[in-house]
C-alpha positions, 0 to 999 in steps of 0.5 A: 330480175333487175337490180334497183338503180338506186341501190346500185348507185349507193353501192358504187358510192360506197365503193368509191368512198372506201377506196378514197379512205383506203388511199388516204390511210395508206398515205398517212401511214407512209408519211408517218412511218416511211417519210417520218425521219426525212420530214423530221430532219427538214423541220429541224434544219429549215429555219425562219431568218428575220430580215429587218427593213428600216422604217422612215424616220419622223419629220422635224418641224418648226414651231409653226409646222413648217417641215425642216427635215423630211423623207424622200423616196430614192432608188437604191442599187442593191446586191444579194450576197447569196446569189454571188456565192456561185460566181468565181472571183473573175466573174464577180470582178467583171460584174462589179465593173459592169455595175460601176459603169452603169451606175456612173453613166446614170449620174452617180459616180461609183467605182468597182472597188467601192462595190467590192468593199461593200460586199465584203463588209461583214456588218451586213447580215447574210440575208440582207440586200447590200446597198452599193449606190444610193439615189440613182437615176430611176431609169437605172431600174429599167436598164438593170431589169432588162439585163438580169443575166448581166447583173445577177443578184442586182436589184434596184429598190426604193428606200427613204432618205433624209431631205432638207427643204430649206437646205443648210438652214438651221443645219447645226440645230437639226444635225445629220444621220449616218450609218451606225458604228459598232460602238454606237450599236453596242451602246444602244443594244441590250442583249438582255432586253428585247427592243421594239426598235432594234438596230442592225449594223449599218442602220442609220442613227442620229449623229448630231443635233436634234437627230441625235438627241431625239433619236429614240422618237425619230426612229421608227419601228423596223419592218420584218420579213421572215425567210425560210432557209435550209441548212445550206443557207439557201432561201427556200421561201418566205412566211408572209403571214408573219411579215411586219410592215415598218412604222414611221417614227414620231414627228419632232416639233421645235421651238425654232421659228424658221423665218426668224432663223433665216433672218438671223443666219442672213444678218450674221453672214452679212455682219461678218462680211461687213466687219471684214471691210473695216480698216485697222487703225494701226498697221501693226494691229491684227486684221479683221478676219471676221471668220465666224460667229453666232446669233441666239434669240430666245423667249425670256418667258419660256426659255424657248430658243427662237433662232440659233445661227452659227457661221460658217455652216454646212449642208446636212444633205451631204451626209445622206449618201455618205461623206468622204474623209476628205469632206469631213476633214474640211468640215472640221478643219480649223483652217476652214473655221470648223463649219461643223462646230455649233458656235452657239453652244460650243463656242466659248468667248470672254463676254467683255462688257456684256458681263457688266450686267452680272457684276452690277447685279452681284454688287447690289445683292452683296451690298457692294453698292447700296445703303449698307455700311460696307458699300463703297457707294450708293447706287446713285452716287457719282463717280469720276471716271478718268479712264483708269483705275489704280488698285489700292491694294498694291504694295508699291507704286507700279504701273501694274497697279493701274487698270486702263480703259479706251476712254480718255477724259473725265466724266461723272457716272453712277451705276446707270450711267456706267452701264450706258457709256460702258465705264471700265473704271467704275467696274474696276473699282467695284471689283477691286475695292468692293469685292476684293478689298472691303472687310470680309469673313472667310466664308459666307453661310453658303460656303462662298468666299465673300470676295467671290460674290461676282462668281456666285451670281454669275453661276446662279445666272447660268454661266460656267455650267451646261444650260441643259438645252436638248442638243449634244456636245454643249460646252460649259464655259468657265467662271474662274475662282480659287477652285478653278485656278487650283484645278487648272494649275493641277492640270498644268494649264496655269502657272499658279494656283493663286487667285489675286485681286487683279483677277477679280478686277479683270473679271468685273469687266468680263475679261480674263479666264471667264468664258461663256457661250452665246446661248449662256449669254442670251439666257443670262439677259433673258433671266434678268428680263423676266425678273430672275427665272433661270430656264433651261433653254428648250429646243423641243416643243412637242412630239406628234404621231407621224403625219398626224399633227393633231395626235400629240404624243408629248408636249415639252413645256418650260423647264424652270431651274431656279428663281433668283427673284430679282428685287425691283429696286435692283432691277430698276437702275441696271435696266435704266442703264441698259435702256440707254445703250441704244439711245442718244438723249442729249448729253447721254450717248449710249455705246450702241446708239448709232447701230440702232439709229441707222435702222431707224429703230422704233425705241419709243414703242419697242424699247431695247435694254442692251449692252455692247461688249468688246473682248480682247484676244491675244494676237487677234482682232477683238471679239465683237459682242452685243446682248439685249432684251426687249421690249421693256418698260421702265419708270426712268423712261416713262414708257408703258409697254403691255406685257413682258419682254418677249425676246432676248438676243446675243450676237458674237462675231469673232475677230470683228472689232468693237461690239458697237461697230459689228455685233450691235448693228446685226442685233439692231437689224434683227430686232427691228424686224421683230419689233415691226413684225416684218420678218420675211418668210424663209425661202425653201430650196425649191422656191429659191431655185424657182426665183433664180430661174425666173430672174435668169429668164427675165434677164435673158428676155431683157438682153434679147430685147436690147439686142433687137433694138440695137441690131442694124438688121433688126432696125431695118426690118422694122416698119 
């Protein structure tokens, strides 16, 4: 009797299923019972080690969206330290020598000792690939890839580094990045708080400029790879599911106009070069070294810094691959005039006669000039300037009681004219007779001595204190008063702690221990231009998501510090005097008229209110200074200008002579381009190289044509 085929198939299927279940059960019993201890041991000894991958930093752009700092992809030679563990010392040394030769031949000079030092650097994590050469020739990738046996553990990978499309332009503003030090790492790492942007030793961090101040925004979120590592620190795999890709940092937009920045830097360099060509009047006088200087241009209505030039300058790209001690010493050496120093915020200078704006305003506010009973004269009362002033408070007839000026002759001036022609004697008397000698009580309601009114208003206008600009290492300058003298005496700097009448007299013309930075000076003139609004200068404009200009993270608007609310009746006579400085109207000749007439400045449609300054420096040529703002209308000149002043400027040239002969021409050329809207576009490095190549090609072509027309053989060959 035959069995039903369908029933037979069911029996076979049941048998197979039972067999598979039995095998699975046996395996499960084996793993849980026999292999349990081994797998439990592996689970306890194998760990996931995070390896961080630095994210690209955000870009830095100017106010119009021109990229000032970008990232570029470069080839980096790296070594896996773990793969070197099985090599003896001799084999390692031979590897380093071979690698150094290969890298050097590709165009990046590298020494074997340098590679060995990088490998020995314990600041790298045990599972990081250690970079030993950055920005190498891409062909090296193929060369090493074809010779894996000769270069165990060596790999050429791609990384992003900083690039500077405009070269050294705005270097002091932008700053540079470098490897984080242990001290920096400790300052940005909180062991009790987890950060989404953690730093590893040898990560890059902003060192100066915008790179430093906006570090938290520019830094991206690092990527993370999780490696499976056994108890012997051998990598046995990678957890791809937990991998996190790096995210770029935010883009930072600056208030700087790169076109105006390029103009300011060029005119600054040219102005210093021109100043060096001056001849000294007396062979005993110090030479015009004209080694350094600064130009600052701001917007008086917002506090935005439109340009900030400092000379000499440096190449931030030199820091990309690491800078040697020799190079860094050259950048910081005073013998090289400290190129890395940002003189706009770190240079401290006596402002000279540019400070007379502050003295004049303080005299009006404190009643030294005006209609009050204690005023030494009315604002428009004439004063006879004979080129010197004799201090009435002297106890005996002495030459030390006489304060002289470069002016010789006799002229009648009021406050307005005294500013236009820069009468030292007029302001000497304001300091000596007005602030120091007039009857006064010990302290005013705000705790300031009445004879320190100049210092009071200088401080309120932002001098002698940090401006608050978003840049590091700013210096505050100094506005000397009694407390300042005492503090300097206690430090052993001054030989006396006494403030005398002569100190106030010298202060009135911007000399003595008074020190300002070019940025502070520009901000002071901007404050007067806008009617008394003291802004903290802005260098940052806004933040946007990386690569998406429409995704604004944060905008940085004006930062008003205080409002001095300058009365129109005080502003009028002072501004009239400043408007006369760049002019020559009949017998009234301003100290900067020649500088502005030489560029055919359109003062009729774009009036400039400015002041020259010449600060004496012992043993050196004078510091040349000019400060101004514009355009501005004034009833005294019957000019009607639409809108408020849009630009304030300060120019400081070290060891360059009179303010009228060196600094004023620089300012005039810059302001003339602004007034006529003819500021040329800044050229990038790529554009400059293309232009040079085109000029060289054209020159070669001209020479070939010239040679062809003068070669006898070539002439004989002509029909």
